[in-house]
C-alpha positions as CSV (number, residue, x, y, z in Angstrom):
1,M,-7.5,12.1,-9.0
2,T,-5.7,11.7,-12.2
3,D,-5.1,8.4,-14.0
4,T,-1.4,8.6,-13.1
5,T,-2.1,9.2,-9.4
6,Q,-4.5,6.3,-9.4
7,Q,-2.0,4.1,-11.1
8,L,0.6,5.1,-8.5
9,A,-1.7,4.4,-5.6
10,L,-2.6,1.0,-7.0
11,G,1.0,0.3,-7.7
12,G,1.8,1.2,-4.1
13,Q,-0.9,-1.0,-2.8
14,K,0.2,-3.9,-4.9
15,L,3.8,-3.4,-3.7
16,V,2.6,-3.6,0.0
17,E,0.6,-6.7,-0.7
18,D,3.5,-8.3,-2.5
19,L,5.8,-7.5,0.4
20,R,3.3,-9.1,2.8
21,V,3.2,-12.3,0.8
22,L,7.0,-12.4,0.5
23,L,7.4,-11.8,4.2
24,K,4.9,-14.5,5.0
25,D,6.6,-17.0,2.7
26,S,10.1,-16.0,4.1
27,E,8.9,-16.5,7.6
28,E,7.5,-19.9,6.7
29,M,10.8,-20.9,5.0
30,L,12.8,-19.7,8.0
31,R,10.5,-21.8,10.3
32,L,11.0,-24.9,8.2
33,A,14.7,-24.4,7.8
34,A,15.1,-24.3,11.6
35,H,14.6,-28.1,11.7
36,V,17.1,-29.0,9.0
37,P,20.7,-29.7,10.1
38,G,23.8,-28.8,8.2
39,E,26.4,-26.1,7.7
40,G,25.0,-24.7,4.5
41,V,21.5,-24.5,6.0
42,D,22.9,-22.4,8.9
43,A,24.1,-19.8,6.4
44,L,20.8,-20.0,4.6
45,R,18.9,-19.5,7.9
46,D,21.1,-16.4,8.7
47,R,20.5,-14.9,5.2
48,L,16.8,-15.7,5.3
49,G,16.6,-14.1,8.8
50,T,18.3,-11.0,7.5
51,H,15.9,-10.8,4.6
52,V,12.9,-11.2,6.9
53,E,14.0,-8.3,9.0
54,T,14.6,-6.2,5.9
55,L,11.2,-7.0,4.6
56,Q,9.5,-6.2,7.9
57,S,11.3,-2.8,7.9
58,A,10.4,-2.1,4.3
59,L,6.7,-3.1,4.9
60,G,6.6,-0.8,7.9
61,D,8.1,2.1,6.0
62,A,5.6,1.5,3.1
63,Q,2.7,1.5,5.5
64,D,4.0,4.6,7.3
65,N,4.4,6.4,3.9
66,A,0.9,5.4,2.8
67,Q,-0.6,6.6,6.0
68,R,1.2,10.0,5.7
69,R,0.1,10.4,2.1
70,Y,-3.5,9.5,3.1
71,R,-3.6,12.0,5.9
72,A,-2.1,14.7,3.7
73,A,-4.7,14.0,1.0
74,T,-7.5,14.1,3.6
75,V,-6.3,17.5,5.0
76,N,-5.9,19.0,1.5
77,A,-9.4,17.8,0.4
78,E,-11.0,19.2,3.6
79,R,-9.1,22.5,3.2
80,Y,-10.3,22.7,-0.5
81,V,-13.9,22.0,0.4
82,R,-13.8,24.6,3.2
83,R,-12.3,27.3,0.9
84,N,-14.5,26.5,-2.1
85,P,-17.8,25.1,-0.8
86,W,-19.9,25.9,-3.9
87,R,-17.4,24.7,-6.3
88,S,-17.1,21.4,-4.3
89,I,-20.9,21.0,-4.4
90,G,-20.9,21.6,-8.2
91,I,-18.1,19.1,-8.7
92,A,-19.9,16.5,-6.5
93,A,-23.1,17.1,-8.4
94,G,-21.4,16.8,-11.8
95,V,-19.6,13.6,-10.8
96,G,-22.9,12.2,-9.4
97,F,-24.6,13.1,-12.7
98,V,-22.0,11.4,-14.8
99,L,-21.9,8.3,-12.7
100,G,-25.7,8.2,-12.8
101,I,-25.6,8.3,-16.6
102,L,-22.9,5.6,-16.8
103,T,-24.8,3.2,-14.5
104,T,-28.1,3.5,-16.4
105,R,-26.4,2.3,-19.6
């Protein structure tokens, strides 16, 4: 996995986590706003409810996308290992050797 791919994966995970936090906070604000009377608050509740629905949809889409990408990566990795077993063993041994050297320092 290249550095760019890792950064994109971490960025995607951070985005999903941020969406979860935002959704949780929005749901809490909506719950608290339900007990406050007033015309302006009604409009706020409606807008906040719309935002919560949008966030839920976006979070679901992000999770679906992450699952699809994970499955595709898994299938591609398995296909590569089946087509190139000796090369895969060599790569794994090389990575293990490098990690062993790095951990002993």
